[in-house]
N, C-alpha and C positions, 0 to 999 in steps of 0.2 A: 504493500499500499504506499501511496505517496502523500506528502504533505505540501507539495508545491501549490502555489496559488491556482485557483480554478476560476476562469472568467465566466460570468453568468449574464446572458442576455435575456430579455423578455420579449413579448409578442404584442403587436398592435393589431387588434381584431378588425381588419378593414371590411369584413363581410358581416359584421354584427357580433353580438355577445349575448350571454345569458347564463342562467344558473342551472339549466337542465338541457339535456339533449332531447331532440324529438318533441319539443313542446314550446309553445309561445309564452308559457308562464314565466314571468320575470325576464322576458327578452328585452334586449337593448339594441336599438338601431345604431348603425355605424355613422352617427352624425359627428361632425367635427368637434363639437364641444365635449362629447364623451371621450372620443379618442385622444383629445388634448389632455383630459384628466389622466388617462392611462399613461401617456407619455411623460407628463409632469411627475406623476407618482413614481414611475420607473427611474427617472432622473434623480428625483429627490431621495429615493431609497438606496441608490448606489449601484443599480444594474449598469453593466458596461455598455450595453447597447440594446437595440430592439429590432426584431425582424418584422418587416412589412410585406405581406404575401401578395401574389399576383394571381389574377384569374378574372373571368367574366363576371363572377359574383362578388368581386372585391372593388373597393375604391382604388384609384390609381396610386400605387405605392410611391412613385417618383414625386407626384404632385403633393401627396400628403407628407412625404419626408421634408420637402421644401417648406410646407406650411407649418409643420410641427417644430422644425429645427429652432426658430427664433424663440420658442417658448421653453426651451431646455438649455442647459449649460454644458453638460458633460456627455450626455447620451449620444452614442453613435447610431446611425440609421442604416440598417442592412436591408436595402430595398431589392426585392426580387424583380427579375425581368425575363421575358421570353424574347429571345433575340429576333424572331421573325416579325415582331410588331413594328419594327423600324430598322433603319440602316445602322450599322455600327457607328458611323460618324454622328448620327443623331443621338444615340445613346451616350456617346463620349461627351458631346456638348452638354446634354442634360445632366450627366453625372458630375461634370466639372463645375457647372453652375451651382448645383446643390452642395457640392463640396466647399465652394466658396461661401455660400450662404451660411453653412454650418461651421465654418472655420476648421475644415479638415476632419469632419465627423461622419463622412459618408462612405459606405461600402456597397459594392454591387454583388448581388446573389443571382447567378445565371441559372435559370431553370431549364432542365434538359427536355422535358416533355410531360406526358401524362394524359392529354386529352386530344386525340388526333383531329376531330372535327374543329375544335377550337384553334389548335395550332395551324390547321390548314387555312383558316380564315385570316390569319395574321398577314397572310400574304408576305478622318481628314485632319487636316491640320487645324489646331485649336488656337484662336487668337486670345481666348480667355482660359488658360489651363487650370487644372485642378490644383488644390493646395498640396495634396499628397502625390508624390512621384515615385512609383506609379500608383494609380488608384487600386486598392485591394480588390480582388475578385474572389468570391466564394462560390462554391459549386457543389451540387449533390446529384447523384445518380448511381444506380446499382447495376446497370447493364455493362457489358464488356466495353462497348464504345465510350460509355460515360467514364469508366475507370481509366481508359486511355487519355481522354480529354483532361480529367483531373490530374493525372500524372504529369502531363505535358504543359498545362497552361494555368492552373489555378493556384492560389495562395493557400486557401483553406478548403478541404473536402468535408462536406457535411453528410452525416448519416442519420437516419431516423433511429429511434430507440429500440433496436432489436436486442435479443439476448446477447450476452457478452461474447460468446464464441462466434456468433455471426458478425458482430462488429469487429472482432479481432481479425477475421478473415478479410474483411474489406480493407481495413487499415494496412494489413500485410501486403495485399495486392497492389494498392496505390503506392505504398512506400517502395516496393521493389521496382515497379515500373518508373517511378520518379527518379530513382537512383541511376537507372540506365540512361537517363537524360541529363544527369548531373544536377538534378533539382531536389529540393526538400519541400514537402507539402505538410502543412499543419492540419489538424483534424478537429472537427466540431460535432456535437451531438444535439439533435433536435428532438425534444421530448417534452411531455407535460409533467407537471409536479403537483401532487396533492399531499401537502404537509400539514399536520396538526400536532397538538401537544402530545397526543398518545396515538399508538398504533390503531387502536379500535376506532378512535374518532376519525382518523384518516380514511380507513376503509369504509366507514359509514358515509363519509363525504363522497367517496368514489361511487358507491352504490346509489346514492341520491341523484347523481348525475344522470343515471340511466333508468330512474324509477318510472318515467313516463314513456319509455321506449317499449314498443310491442314487438313480438316475434315477427310480425308481418312487416314492420318498418325495417327491421334488421335484414330480412330476406330481400326486400326491395333495394335497400342501399347496397348490399353486397352484389346483387345482380347488376346494378348500374356500374359499380366499380369494375366488374369483370368485363362488361360489354363495352363501356365507354372509355376505358383507359388501357393503353398498351404499356404503361409504366411498369418496369420490372420491380421497382421499389414498392409500388402500390400492390403488386402481386404478393410480394414478400410480407407486407403489412397484413393483407387480408388473410394470408395463410396462418397467421399467428392466432386468430380467433375463430378459424373455420370449424364449424360443427361443435364448438364448445358451449356448454351450459353457462349461465351467468355466474354460477359459483365455481367455475373452472377457468376463469379469465386471468388468473395469476400464472403467467407463462414462465416466470423466473422469479427469483427472490425479490419480492416487492415490485415486480414489473407486471403491470396490469394492462390487458389488451382491450379493455372496455371502450376506450375512446374511439377505436377504430371500427366499432360496430356501425356507427353512422357517419363518421368523419373521414373524408379523404385525407391522404397524406399521412403525416405523423399521427399514429394511432395508439401509442402506448404512453403510460404514465408510471412514474415511480411514486409509490404510495407508502406513507409511513410517518413515524415520528421524526423529528429533526435529525437525531443521531443516526438513525437507520438510513434515511434518505441520503444523508451526507456520505455514509459509508458506501452506499451503492454507487453514488456519483464518483467517489474515489476509485472504485473498481473500474469504471470506464476510463477514468483519468490514467490509471496504471497501464491501460492499453495504448495510450497516446492521445486521448482526447484532451484538448486544452481549453475549449470553449463550449459551454452549454447554452443552447437557445431554448428557453423554457416558456411555458404558458400554463394558464389555469383558468377555470370558469367560475364566476365572472373574472375578467382579467384585472379589473381595478382592485377588488378585494384580495384576490389571490397574489397580486404583486406584493401587497403588505404581508400576507401570511408567509410568503417565501422569504422576504427580506427580514422580517422580524424573527422568524423561527429558524430558518436554515442558514442565513448568512453567518451568524455566530459560530455554528458548527463547522463552516467551511473557512473560517478565518477572514471573511470578506468584511471589510470595514467601510461602512457607509460614509459619505462626505459629512464633514462636521456641520451640524444644523444649528449650532449655537446652544447656549445654556438657558434654562428657565427654571423658575421655582413655581410650583403649584400652590394655590391658596391653601391655608390651613383647613383641614377637614375635607378638602375636595375629594380625596380618595378614602375617606373614612378613617383617616389617621390624624394624630394630634400635632404633627409638625410638618413644615414645608417639605415637599418632595423635590429634590434637585435632580434633573435629568440632562443628559448630554445629547439626546437625539439618536443614540445608537440603536 
């Protein structure tokens, strides 16, 4: 096990948010005011950055990165893009502009595929260069061509939260191919986190997420994933929960496949108390993972849960928030409570 620092990113839910899967109960629209709250909270709490997804059901990640950047101070914006939507020179100009707006806090996440009909419809020299030289490129993909692209061109290779042995195989494959090209690739993990004070409370929270989900909804979602996506990564995610009962979704120690019952893409969560989840993340780190891109539902409250409960276990120190004293009796005690914002 390693005690090296682990970088933790959060997620900006550009397609909307909520407390349950498969239900409109307590749903939240992806309006700018709410997404701004999530970004400000992640920045305030000390997350290193945030992923903004791409897709026809999402707001535009580049435009929202530019809009959110002025409201934050430290947060880096990892915006996903599908290359076919525009020319490389267009993406370069857009990325450079956002990098300047954010004062060097922009990262590009190239998305390899996933939805053939959507991808099929997608159809230079910069006078205003980026702050970062070169601009970081992150990339994820589980197919053989994707592994080659990652080895030859990307700075960070992202994998979804598969069991440890599967992640180890991917990291080994990319590392070996990168070495033949004289390159070094770093690695990141995209996963959901459900952290509570106790193990029981965490599993109760996980099960509440799917309490409105019917077997028919699961079957329909899995059918759509199989028919509408040619993504190898999606196939691997779907295979993790295939044919499992709801009480059999723990596919590895504290690794829960319930998210992937209805959600495309990253479909697993680490579930448990802070010490346990930190230990599981350290296990991924020991394989070579340096950055974790995490999320939770709803994203605003879960950003606080992760920061307040998990950060101390990982040794992540939030930015100094200043000191304050609470009024006498405010917390049912007889003396002022002095806090540092950690």
